[in-house]
C-alpha positions, 0 to 999 in steps of 0.5 A, spaced: 091 299 502 088 293 506 083 288 503 077 290 507 077 297 505 078 296 497 073 300 493 070 296 488 073 299 482 080 300 482 083 303 475 090 302 473 092 307 467 097 303 464 104 300 466 108 303 471 102 308 473 098 308 480 092 304 481 086 309 482 081 307 487 074 310 487 069 311 493 062 313 492 059 310 499 061 310 506 061 303 507 067 302 502 072 306 506 074 301 512 078 303 518 085 302 515 083 306 509 081 312 513 087 312 517 091 312 511 087 318 508 088 322 514 095 320 515 096 323 508 092 329 509 096 330 516 103 329 512 101 333 506 099 339 511 105 339 515 110 339 509 107 345 507 101 343 502 095 347 500 090 341 502 085 345 506 089 346 513 092 352 512 096 352 519 101 347 520 102 343 524 096 339 524 095 332 527 090 326 526 085 329 531 084 335 526 085 331 519 081 325 522 074 329 523 075 333 517 076 326 513 069 323 516 065 329 514 067 327 507 066 320 508 059 321 511 057 325 504 060 320 499 054 319 494 055 316 487 051 323 484 054 328 488 061 326 492 066 321 490 073 320 493 079 318 489 085 315 491 092 313 488 095 307 491 102 305 489 105 298 492 098 297 496 100 304 500 095 310 499 100 316 496 094 321 494 087 323 494 082 328 492 075 329 493 070 331 487 063 334 489 057 337 485 052 341 488 045 338 487 041 345 486 039 344 479 041 351 477 049 349 478 048 341 478 052 341 471 059 343 474 063 340 480 069 342 484 075 339 486 077 339 493 083 337 498 087 335 492 094 332 495 100 327 494 104 325 499 111 329 500 115 322 499 112 321 492 111 329 489 113 330 482 112 323 480 105 324 476 100 321 482 097 328 482 096 328 475 093 322 475 088 323 480 086 330 477 086 326 470 081 321 473 077 326 476 076 329 470 074 322 467 069 320 472 066 327 472 065 327 465 063 319 464 060 317 471 057 323 474 055 327 467 058 333 469 060 339 464 065 343 467 070 343 474 072 348 478 077 349 484 080 354 488 087 354 489 092 358 494 097 362 490 104 362 492 106 355 491 105 354 484 098 350 483 096 355 478 102 352 473 100 345 475 093 345 473 095 350 467 099 344 464 093 339 465 088 344 461 085 348 467 085 356 466 085 361 471 078 365 471 080 370 477 083 371 483 080 374 490 086 378 492 089 377 499 083 373 501 088 368 505 091 370 511 096 365 512 100 369 518 101 376 519 104 379 513 103 373 509 096 374 505 095 370 499 091 370 493 085 365 492 086 363 485 079 361 481 080 355 476 076 352 471 076 346 466 071 346 461 069 342 456 071 336 460 
């Protein structure tokens, strides 16, 4: 990522691991980083990834505005963006959110978890999800995390290996095409 858009606290999980960056405010996300985030989202979606745009192909005219809504909502207590960087290039990201309503403010949700197709299977998604768990617990004071995932692409296995458990499904909730209805899998991680 270009120097002007680096967040204040990158973390490296160890030798050979990705650099993990965290953004907690709009002004931390410069134009080049926004372009990299939207580009990753476009590439992931067009490769069939389940990251928020169910009907590929998409282009940056779609991913860009959706990304801007996430960036506009960034705040230390309620909305963070985590990114994985390899050799200065963004290779994955996710959005961690909490609702401020006091009844449910003790839990958060993961959204748009993704790694670029050229690096999938190399541990970047695992590193991002593990870092989200750490940030949720240590920095945001959350007690549990939730997410919804599309069935039929192996996501429940991926998250299951990281300690998440399936707590329910909405049968046929996601219609990707005529005759291609998928369950929405509800997953939970607790304690953090």
